[in-house]
C-alpha positions, 0 to 999 in steps of 0.5 A: 614272241619266242622267237629270239629264245628259239634263236637264242637256243640254236646260237648257243647249240651251234657255239657248243659244237664249235667250242666259242666259249664266247658266243656261248657265254653272251648267248647264255647272258642274253636268254638268262634276261630273256627268263626273267623278263618273260617270267615277269611278264607271266605274272603280270598278265596272270594277275591281270586276267584275274580281275573281275568286273563285276559291276554288272 
């Protein structure tokens, strides 16, 4: 699942080296969206994992 953020990190580094500002901006935008998505998934899985089943 971390394959895409690593891919966009590599694209951003290569674009920064060559100076393509448009590609850097697009990769940074995608990275921001993925960060928010993973943050929401982390919080959701954290609270779902804490739910205990005490029907014993």
